[in-house]
C-alpha positions as CSV (number, residue, x, y, z in Angstrom):
1,X,-3.0,-44.3,20.2
2,X,-3.8,-41.1,19.0
3,X,-4.1,-38.2,21.4
4,X,-5.2,-34.1,21.1
5,X,-3.8,-31.4,23.7
6,X,-3.4,-28.0,23.6
7,X,-1.6,-25.3,25.5
8,X,-2.3,-21.8,26.7
9,X,0.0,-19.6,24.8
10,X,2.3,-17.2,26.1
11,X,1.7,-14.9,23.1
12,X,-1.9,-14.1,22.9
13,X,-3.5,-16.3,25.6
14,X,-4.9,-18.2,23.4
15,X,-5.2,-22.3,23.3
16,X,-3.3,-23.7,20.9
17,X,-3.7,-27.2,19.8
18,X,-1.4,-30.4,19.0
19,X,-2.2,-33.9,18.3
20,X,0.1,-36.6,19.4
21,X,0.9,-40.4,18.2
22,X,1.9,-42.4,21.6
23,X,3.0,-45.9,20.7
24,X,1.8,-49.0,22.2
25,X,5.3,-49.4,24.1
26,X,5.4,-46.1,25.9
27,X,4.6,-46.7,30.0
28,X,4.6,-43.6,32.3
29,X,7.1,-45.4,34.6
30,X,9.2,-46.5,31.7
31,X,13.0,-46.3,33.0
32,X,14.3,-44.6,29.9
33,X,12.7,-41.6,28.0
34,X,11.4,-41.5,24.8
35,X,12.1,-40.3,21.3
36,X,10.1,-37.4,20.0
37,X,9.5,-36.8,16.4
38,X,7.9,-33.4,15.5
39,X,5.6,-33.5,12.1
40,X,5.1,-30.5,10.8
41,X,2.1,-30.4,8.4
42,X,1.6,-29.0,4.5
43,X,-0.7,-25.9,3.6
44,X,-4.5,-26.2,3.7
45,X,-6.7,-23.1,3.7
46,X,-9.3,-25.1,5.4
47,X,-7.3,-26.0,8.3
48,X,-9.3,-24.7,11.1
49,X,-8.8,-25.8,14.7
50,X,-11.7,-28.1,14.2
51,X,-10.5,-29.5,11.5
52,X,-7.4,-30.2,12.7
53,X,-8.6,-32.0,16.1
54,X,-10.9,-33.9,13.7
55,X,-7.5,-34.8,11.3
56,X,-5.2,-35.7,14.4
57,X,-8.3,-37.7,15.9
58,X,-8.6,-39.9,12.9
59,X,-4.6,-40.3,11.1
60,X,-1.3,-41.4,12.4
61,X,0.5,-39.8,9.5
62,X,3.2,-40.7,7.0
63,X,6.0,-42.1,10.0
64,X,5.1,-43.4,13.8
65,X,8.2,-45.0,15.2
66,X,7.2,-47.8,17.4
67,X,10.1,-46.2,20.3
68,X,9.0,-42.6,19.6
69,X,5.9,-40.2,20.3
70,X,5.3,-37.9,17.4
71,X,3.9,-34.6,18.0
72,X,1.9,-32.8,15.3
73,X,1.8,-29.2,16.2
74,X,-0.9,-26.9,14.8
75,X,1.4,-23.8,14.2
76,X,-1.1,-21.1,14.3
77,X,-2.8,-22.6,10.8
78,X,-0.5,-22.3,8.1
79,X,2.2,-20.5,8.1
80,X,5.0,-22.8,7.7
81,X,6.0,-21.8,11.5
82,X,7.0,-19.0,11.0
83,X,6.6,-16.0,13.7
84,X,4.1,-17.0,15.9
85,X,3.9,-20.5,14.1
86,X,7.9,-21.2,14.9
87,X,6.8,-19.9,19.0
88,X,3.8,-22.4,18.9
89,X,6.5,-25.6,18.2
90,X,8.9,-24.5,20.9
91,X,5.7,-24.2,23.1
92,X,4.0,-27.6,22.4
93,X,7.2,-29.1,22.8
94,X,7.6,-27.7,26.2
95,X,3.9,-28.7,27.4
96,X,4.7,-32.4,26.0
97,X,7.8,-32.3,28.2
98,X,5.6,-31.6,30.9
99,X,2.9,-34.2,30.3
100,X,5.5,-37.3,28.8
101,X,9.0,-38.6,29.5
102,X,10.8,-37.0,26.8
103,X,14.5,-37.4,25.8
104,X,15.6,-34.0,25.2
105,X,19.0,-35.3,23.2
106,X,16.4,-37.4,20.8
107,X,14.3,-35.0,19.3
108,X,13.7,-35.0,15.3
109,X,12.6,-31.9,13.3
110,X,10.6,-33.6,10.5
111,X,8.0,-32.4,7.6
112,X,6.4,-32.2,4.2
113,X,5.5,-29.8,1.6
114,X,5.0,-26.6,3.6
115,X,5.8,-28.5,6.6
116,X,9.1,-29.5,4.8
117,X,9.6,-25.4,4.5
118,X,9.0,-25.7,8.7
119,X,11.9,-28.8,9.3
120,X,14.0,-26.8,7.0
121,X,14.1,-23.5,9.0
122,X,13.6,-24.9,12.1
123,X,17.1,-27.4,11.4
124,X,19.5,-23.8,10.5
125,X,18.1,-21.9,13.2
126,X,18.1,-24.1,16.2
127,X,20.7,-26.5,15.3
128,X,21.4,-27.3,18.5
129,X,17.9,-28.4,19.3
130,X,17.8,-31.6,17.4
131,X,19.0,-35.2,17.0
132,X,18.2,-35.0,13.1
133,X,16.1,-33.2,10.9
134,X,14.0,-34.6,8.0
135,X,13.0,-31.9,5.5
136,X,11.1,-33.0,2.5
137,X,9.8,-30.9,-0.5
138,X,8.2,-27.5,0.6
139,X,11.0,-24.4,0.2
140,X,13.6,-23.4,1.8
141,X,14.5,-19.6,0.7
142,X,11.8,-16.7,-1.4
143,X,13.4,-15.4,-4.1
144,X,14.3,-18.7,-6.2
145,X,11.2,-20.7,-5.2
146,X,8.7,-17.4,-5.6
147,X,10.9,-17.4,-9.8
148,X,10.9,-20.9,-9.9
149,X,7.4,-21.2,-8.7
150,X,4.9,-18.1,-9.8
151,X,7.4,-17.2,-12.8
152,X,8.1,-14.0,-10.3
153,X,10.9,-11.6,-10.4
154,X,11.2,-10.0,-7.3
155,X,11.9,-6.0,-6.6
156,X,12.6,-5.7,-3.1
157,X,13.3,-2.6,-1.2
158,X,17.2,-2.9,0.2
159,X,15.6,-3.5,3.9
160,X,13.7,-6.6,2.6
161,X,16.7,-7.6,1.0
162,X,18.2,-8.0,4.3
163,X,14.9,-9.4,6.2
164,X,15.2,-12.2,3.6
165,X,18.2,-13.1,5.6
166,X,15.7,-13.7,8.5
167,X,13.7,-17.1,6.8
168,X,15.7,-18.0,3.7
169,X,17.9,-21.1,4.9
170,X,20.1,-20.9,2.1
171,X,21.8,-18.2,4.2
172,X,22.5,-20.5,7.3
173,X,23.1,-24.0,6.0
174,X,26.6,-24.0,7.3
175,X,24.2,-24.7,10.5
176,X,23.6,-28.0,9.4
177,X,27.7,-29.0,10.8
178,X,25.4,-29.4,14.5
179,X,22.0,-30.9,12.8
180,X,22.4,-34.3,11.0
181,X,20.0,-33.8,7.9
182,X,18.3,-36.1,5.5
183,X,16.4,-34.3,2.9
184,X,13.6,-36.3,0.7
185,X,12.1,-35.4,-2.4
186,X,10.0,-37.1,-4.9
187,X,12.0,-36.9,-8.8
188,X,9.0,-35.5,-10.2
189,X,8.3,-33.2,-7.8
190,X,9.1,-29.2,-8.5
191,X,9.3,-28.7,-4.9
192,X,12.5,-30.5,-5.3
193,X,14.0,-27.3,-6.2
194,X,13.9,-26.7,-1.9
195,X,16.7,-29.4,-1.3
196,X,18.3,-28.7,-4.6
197,X,18.8,-25.3,-3.5
198,X,20.5,-26.3,0.0
199,X,22.6,-28.7,-1.4
200,X,24.2,-26.2,-3.5
201,X,24.2,-23.4,-0.3
202,X,25.5,-26.6,1.8
203,X,28.3,-27.3,-0.7
204,X,29.7,-24.0,-0.6
205,X,30.1,-25.1,3.5
206,X,31.8,-28.2,2.7
207,X,28.7,-30.0,3.2
208,X,27.2,-32.8,0.8
209,X,23.7,-33.1,1.6
210,X,22.1,-36.3,2.3
211,X,19.7,-36.2,-0.4
212,X,16.9,-39.6,-0.6
213,X,14.8,-38.8,-4.2
214,X,11.8,-41.1,-4.6
215,X,12.1,-42.6,-8.1
216,X,9.4,-41.3,-10.6
217,X,7.3,-39.6,-7.9
218,X,5.5,-36.7,-8.1
219,X,4.5,-34.6,-4.6
220,X,4.3,-37.6,-1.9
221,X,6.5,-40.0,-0.3
222,X,8.2,-43.1,-2.7
223,X,7.6,-46.1,-0.2
224,X,10.9,-47.5,-0.8
225,X,12.3,-43.9,-0.3
226,X,10.4,-43.8,3.0
227,X,11.5,-46.7,4.5
228,X,15.2,-45.7,3.8
229,X,14.8,-42.4,5.2
230,X,13.2,-43.8,8.3
231,X,15.9,-46.3,8.8
232,X,18.4,-43.5,8.7
233,X,16.6,-40.9,11.0
234,X,16.1,-43.9,13.2
235,X,19.7,-44.3,13.8
236,X,20.1,-40.4,14.0
237,X,17.9,-40.5,16.8
238,X,19.3,-43.8,18.4
239,X,22.7,-41.8,18.6
240,X,21.2,-38.7,20.0
241,X,22.5,-35.2,19.0
242,X,26.0,-34.2,20.7
243,X,26.1,-32.6,23.8
244,X,29.3,-31.5,23.8
245,X,31.1,-31.1,20.5
246,X,34.5,-30.8,20.2
247,X,34.1,-27.7,17.7
248,X,31.2,-25.1,16.7
249,X,30.7,-23.5,13.6
250,X,27.7,-21.2,13.8
251,X,26.2,-18.8,11.6
252,X,23.6,-15.9,12.4
253,X,22.0,-12.5,11.0
254,X,20.1,-11.9,14.1
255,X,20.4,-12.0,18.3
256,X,17.0,-14.1,17.4
257,X,19.1,-17.1,16.8
258,X,22.3,-17.0,18.8
259,X,23.0,-20.3,20.9
260,X,24.3,-23.7,19.8
261,X,25.5,-26.0,22.6
262,X,28.0,-24.6,24.9
263,X,28.1,-21.4,22.7
264,X,25.6,-18.4,22.7
265,X,26.5,-15.1,21.0
266,X,25.2,-12.1,23.2
267,X,26.8,-9.2,21.0
268,X,27.0,-8.1,17.5
269,X,28.8,-5.9,15.3
270,X,25.7,-5.3,12.9
271,X,22.5,-6.9,12.6
272,X,21.5,-8.6,9.5
273,X,25.1,-8.8,8.3
274,X,26.6,-12.2,9.0
275,X,28.2,-13.4,12.2
276,X,29.9,-16.1,12.7
277,X,31.9,-17.9,15.7
278,X,34.2,-21.2,14.8
279,X,35.0,-22.7,18.3
280,X,37.6,-25.9,19.0
281,X,38.0,-27.5,22.7
282,X,41.6,-28.8,22.9
283,X,44.8,-28.8,25.1
284,X,43.2,-27.0,27.8
285,X,42.4,-24.3,25.3
286,X,39.3,-22.5,24.2
287,X,40.2,-21.1,20.2
288,X,37.0,-19.0,18.9
289,X,37.6,-17.1,15.7
290,X,34.7,-14.6,15.5
291,X,33.2,-12.3,12.5
292,X,30.4,-9.4,13.5
293,X,30.3,-10.3,17.1
294,X,31.1,-8.1,20.0
295,X,30.0,-10.4,22.9
296,X,29.7,-13.9,23.4
297,X,29.8,-16.7,26.4
298,X,30.7,-20.1,26.7
299,X,28.7,-22.4,28.8
300,X,29.0,-25.9,29.9
301,X,26.0,-27.8,32.3
302,X,26.9,-29.2,35.2
303,X,29.2,-32.7,34.6
304,X,30.0,-31.5,31.2
305,X,33.0,-29.2,31.7
306,X,35.6,-31.0,29.8
307,X,38.7,-29.0,31.5
308,X,40.3,-29.7,34.7
309,X,41.1,-25.9,35.5
310,X,40.6,-22.5,34.0
311,X,41.3,-23.0,30.2
312,X,43.0,-20.5,28.2
313,X,41.2,-18.7,25.8
314,X,42.2,-17.6,22.4
315,X,40.1,-15.6,20.3
316,X,40.2,-14.1,16.7
317,X,37.9,-11.6,15.6
318,X,37.0,-9.5,12.3
319,X,34.5,-6.4,13.3
320,X,33.4,-3.4,11.9
321,X,36.4,-3.5,9.3
322,X,39.3,-4.2,12.5
323,X,41.1,-7.3,12.8
324,X,42.2,-8.2,16.5
325,X,44.0,-11.4,18.5
326,X,43.9,-11.8,21.8
327,X,45.0,-14.5,24.5
328,X,43.8,-14.9,27.4
329,X,44.9,-16.8,30.3
330,X,44.0,-15.7,33.7
331,X,40.2,-15.2,34.9
332,X,39.9,-12.1,37.2
333,X,38.9,-12.6,40.6
334,X,35.8,-10.1,40.1
335,X,34.6,-12.1,37.4
336,X,35.1,-15.4,39.5
337,X,33.5,-13.9,42.5
338,X,30.2,-13.4,40.5
339,X,30.1,-17.1,39.7
340,X,31.9,-17.3,36.2
341,X,35.0,-20.1,35.9
342,X,35.1,-23.5,37.1
343,X,32.4,-24.8,39.3
344,X,32.5,-28.3,41.6
345,X,29.7,-29.7,39.4
346,X,31.9,-29.5,36.6
347,X,29.4,-27.1,35.1
348,X,31.3,-23.8,33.9
349,X,30.6,-20.1,32.6
350,X,32.8,-17.6,30.7
351,X,31.6,-14.5,29.1
352,X,33.5,-12.2,27.0
353,X,33.0,-8.7,25.5
354,X,34.6,-6.8,23.1
355,X,35.8,-3.3,24.4
356,X,37.1,-1.2,21.9
357,X,39.7,-3.1,20.3
358,X,40.2,-5.2,23.4
359,X,38.2,-8.6,24.4
360,X,37.8,-8.5,28.2
361,X,36.3,-11.5,30.9
362,X,32.4,-9.9,31.6
363,X,29.4,-9.3,30.0
364,X,28.5,-6.1,27.9
365,X,27.6,-3.1,30.2
366,X,24.0,-3.2,31.3
367,X,23.7,0.8,31.9
368,X,22.6,1.7,28.4
369,X,20.2,0.0,25.7
370,X,22.0,-2.6,23.1
371,X,20.4,-4.6,21.0
372,X,20.4,-8.7,22.8
373,X,18.8,-11.8,22.7
374,X,14.7,-11.2,22.2
375,X,14.9,-7.6,22.0
376,X,16.9,-6.8,19.1
377,X,14.0,-6.0,16.2
378,X,12.6,-6.1,13.7
379,X,8.8,-5.1,14.3
380,X,8.0,-8.5,13.7
381,X,9.9,-10.1,16.5
382,X,8.0,-8.4,18.9
383,X,4.7,-10.7,17.6
384,X,6.6,-13.4,18.7
385,X,6.3,-13.1,22.7
386,X,3.4,-11.7,24.7
387,X,1.8,-8.4,23.8
388,X,-1.4,-6.4,24.0
389,X,-2.8,-3.6,21.5
390,X,-3.5,-0.8,23.3
391,X,-6.4,1.0,21.9
392,X,-6.5,4.6,22.0
393,X,-9.1,6.5,24.2
394,X,-8.5,9.9,22.4
395,X,-8.3,11.6,18.5
396,X,-5.4,11.8,16.6
397,X,-4.3,15.4,16.3
398,X,-5.3,15.0,12.4
399,X,-8.1,13.3,11.1
400,X,-6.4,11.7,8.3
401,X,-4.1,9.7,10.8
402,X,-7.2,9.2,13.1
403,X,-8.6,7.0,10.3
404,X,-6.0,4.9,9.1
405,X,-5.4,4.4,12.7
406,X,-8.6,3.1,13.9
407,X,-8.8,1.3,9.9
408,X,-5.2,-0.2,10.7
409,X,-5.9,-1.1,14.0
410,X,-9.4,-2.9,13.3
411,X,-7.2,-4.8,10.7
412,X,-4.6,-6.1,12.5
413,X,-7.2,-7.3,15.0
414,X,-8.9,-9.3,12.3
415,X,-5.8,-10.1,10.3
416,X,-4.2,-12.1,13.5
417,X,-7.1,-14.1,14.1
418,X,-7.3,-15.2,10.1
419,X,-3.7,-15.5,9.9
420,X,-2.5,-17.1,13.5
421,X,-5.7,-17.8,15.0
422,X,-6.0,-16.6,18.3
423,X,-7.5,-13.3,19.5
424,X,-5.1,-10.8,20.4
425,X,-5.4,-9.0,23.9
426,X,-6.6,-5.3,23.6
427,X,-6.6,-2.8,26.2
428,X,-7.7,0.9,26.1
429,X,-5.1,2.7,27.1
430,X,-6.4,4.1,30.3
431,X,-6.7,0.5,31.4
432,X,-2.9,-1.0,30.9
433,X,-1.8,-1.8,34.2
434,X,1.8,-2.0,35.5
435,X,1.8,-5.8,35.3
436,X,0.8,-5.2,31.6
437,X,4.2,-3.4,31.3
438,X,6.0,-5.5,33.2
439,X,4.9,-8.9,31.5
440,X,4.3,-7.9,27.4
441,X,5.1,-5.7,24.9
442,X,3.0,-3.0,24.3
443,X,1.4,-2.3,20.6
444,X,0.3,1.4,20.7
445,X,-2.4,2.6,18.7
446,X,-2.4,6.3,17.2
447,X,-0.6,9.5,18.7
448,X,0.5,11.3,21.8
449,X,-3.0,13.2,21.5
450,X,-4.6,10.0,21.0
451,X,-3.0,7.2,23.6
452,X,-2.4,8.2,26.8
453,X,0.6,5.4,27.3
454,X,2.0,7.0,24.1
455,X,1.8,10.7,25.9
456,X,3.9,9.5,28.4
457,X,7.1,8.1,26.5
458,X,7.0,9.9,23.1
459,X,9.7,12.3,24.2
460,X,11.7,9.4,25.1
461,X,11.5,7.9,21.8
462,X,14.0,8.2,18.7
463,X,11.0,9.3,16.5
464,X,9.1,12.2,17.8
465,X,6.3,14.6,16.9
466,X,6.2,18.3,17.5
467,X,3.3,20.2,16.5
468,X,3.2,20.0,12.8
469,X,6.0,18.0,12.1
470,X,7.2,14.3,12.5
471,X,11.1,14.3,13.6
472,X,13.7,11.6,12.2
473,X,16.8,12.5,13.4
474,X,17.7,15.1,10.7
475,X,14.7,14.6,8.4
476,X,10.5,16.3,9.4
477,X,8.4,14.9,7.5
478,X,4.4,16.7,8.2
479,X,2.7,15.4,11.4
480,X,-0.7,15.6,9.1
481,X,-0.1,13.1,6.6
482,X,2.7,10.6,8.4
483,X,2.6,8.5,10.6
484,X,5.6,6.8,12.4
485,X,5.8,2.6,12.5
486,X,8.2,1.5,15.1
487,X,9.5,-1.2,17.5
488,X,12.2,0.0,20.2
489,X,12.7,-1.1,24.2
490,X,9.7,0.2,26.1
491,X,10.7,3.4,27.9
492,X,8.7,2.5,30.8
493,X,10.3,-1.1,30.7
494,X,13.2,-1.5,29.0
495,X,12.9,-5.6,29.3
496,X,10.1,-5.2,26.7
497,X,9.4,-3.6,23.3
498,X,7.1,-0.9,22.4
499,X,5.7,-0.9,19.0
500,X,3.8,2.4,17.1
501,X,1.0,1.7,14.7
502,X,1.9,-2.0,13.4
503,X,1.1,-5.8,13.7
504,X,3.1,-8.3,11.7
505,X,4.2,-6.8,8.4
506,X,3.3,-8.5,5.8
507,X,-0.1,-8.4,4.4
508,X,-2.9,-10.4,2.2
509,X,-0.9,-10.8,-1.2
510,X,2.1,-12.7,1.1
511,X,-0.8,-14.8,2.0
512,X,-1.5,-16.4,-1.5
513,X,2.0,-18.5,-1.2
514,X,3.9,-19.0,2.3
515,X,7.5,-17.9,0.9
516,X,6.1,-14.7,0.3
517,X,5.3,-14.7,4.3
518,X,8.5,-12.9,5.1
519,X,8.9,-9.2,7.4
520,X,8.1,-6.6,4.9
521,X,9.3,-3.5,7.5
522,X,12.7,-3.0,9.2
523,X,12.7,-1.6,13.0
524,X,11.4,1.4,11.7
525,X,9.2,3.2,8.9
526,X,7.2,6.4,7.9
527,X,4.1,5.9,6.3
528,X,2.5,8.6,3.9
529,X,-1.1,7.6,4.7
530,X,-2.2,9.8,1.5
531,X,-1.4,6.7,-0.4
532,X,-3.9,4.5,0.6
533,X,-3.1,0.8,2.6
534,X,-3.1,-1.9,0.1
535,X,-2.5,-5.9,-0.5
536,X,1.2,-4.9,0.3
537,X,1.6,-2.4,2.2
538,X,-0.1,0.0,4.9
539,X,0.9,2.7,3.1
540,X,3.0,4.8,1.4
541,X,6.9,4.0,2.8
542,X,8.7,7.3,2.6
543,X,11.2,6.5,5.0
544,X,12.8,2.7,7.0
545,X,15.5,1.6,8.5
546,X,17.0,-0.6,11.3
547,X,18.3,0.5,14.7
548,X,22.1,0.4,14.9
549,X,23.3,-2.0,18.0
550,X,22.8,0.5,20.1
551,X,18.9,1.1,19.8
552,X,20.0,4.5,18.3
553,X,19.0,6.0,14.8
554,X,21.7,5.2,11.7
555,X,22.5,8.2,8.9
556,X,19.4,8.9,7.5
557,X,18.7,7.0,4.1
558,X,15.4,7.3,2.4
559,X,13.1,5.1,1.2
560,X,13.1,3.6,-2.8
561,X,11.0,5.7,-4.6
């Protein structure tokens, strides 16, 4: 039957709902775990929590397999399951697994309209998680979709164009090699564009997209096409995901998405440039071809290692313009004693890192800051895990900056609730505890004169304020009317972020279309607050950039005029 449940989100401590369709065949004492289908809902401006709960208590939905459970995530309202809405999916799955017998190898990502967009991005970002994906309609990238549907020609800054890589699924289409995908569109639906452009992108990767089209159908499922789609998806779910694929071909632009089955990418040459690993298991050897990758791990779960003895590892890499090739045939004793290599339960783990121009066994050094999974930026990434707004109890050195800070902080509190349907944790600077520092990303508002926590770390941040000057490397800005925004490993706990003066970076203009809801700022920016904040920007962006892979400033690059 129809069941409504919820969980407490680690992001902001809010209770987030989800709906379930439980088949009559489900038994708690069943010997076999059940298939789980995720169904991502379409856009709905009035889809409050109450309306969602009412809907989920009355409607079964488009598909309800007789031998599987269907999970309907709320997704924190209508954001196409991006940012905090993306984490909602993962947290909801974990909640369902705690309550029901779920087969982790038979989880299917599905949705229609905005939910189709959700299915596209989750398929290409987490290809090793799903037995199959079934996106219907929706959108799969930003620029062409807005050109088609809004007649909107975009003129992005250079960093915005890089950040489009985050959710433009066309850039990640090759990852469908690891996620069997059945797309659906109505023949007359303008949102057929999403699958059409993905078909072109997949073809460039040597993949022919399976695209079921409902004849003479607009924005809905055609009954015959629905039966066809369900038959295909059911067979893919029956087969389940491939646990130890002999070949892996994985592409990413960020360490936020760094894993597919037995391969994990641990370091990049440069974020937001394409990084790729092609890997093959064969004849006592692991063959790896990498681009823009500086560290990786090969790991097999218990019972899954296909090797009887330590394999040779052949790796050919291309990083920062340098091509190299290495054959590693012996595992150093110190790596073996640290837990590397083969184990008696047929699990295994080998980490490799590029040191100078040589690949070596072992992880990247931990004695220095470096970008890594969950700590790689940009600013919006800090709001995909537990965070707290730290409110200043003093006044900023500049009245203009103080007024801006107070307005932006109140806006951030209001808009987190409006767009991501939670109440952010808010604490005065003097009330921040050691536990807060250990467990949460600290979002500090104001300057060092106003915020006690910021005062403790100001000299350890790459953007510094001294007297009437705000310094970014060799460049200076008047601190009376300029404000820094940044994300950086917290000097008080480098396992967590510190953020200055920002919440999520897209603003009201993006609320009108989900394809506009993309990150607007990189790792840091300087804002001239003499220009009032508007529906696009928090003021005039006079400088912005990404930090390098060691969290250091790059050579200064001015913002686009």
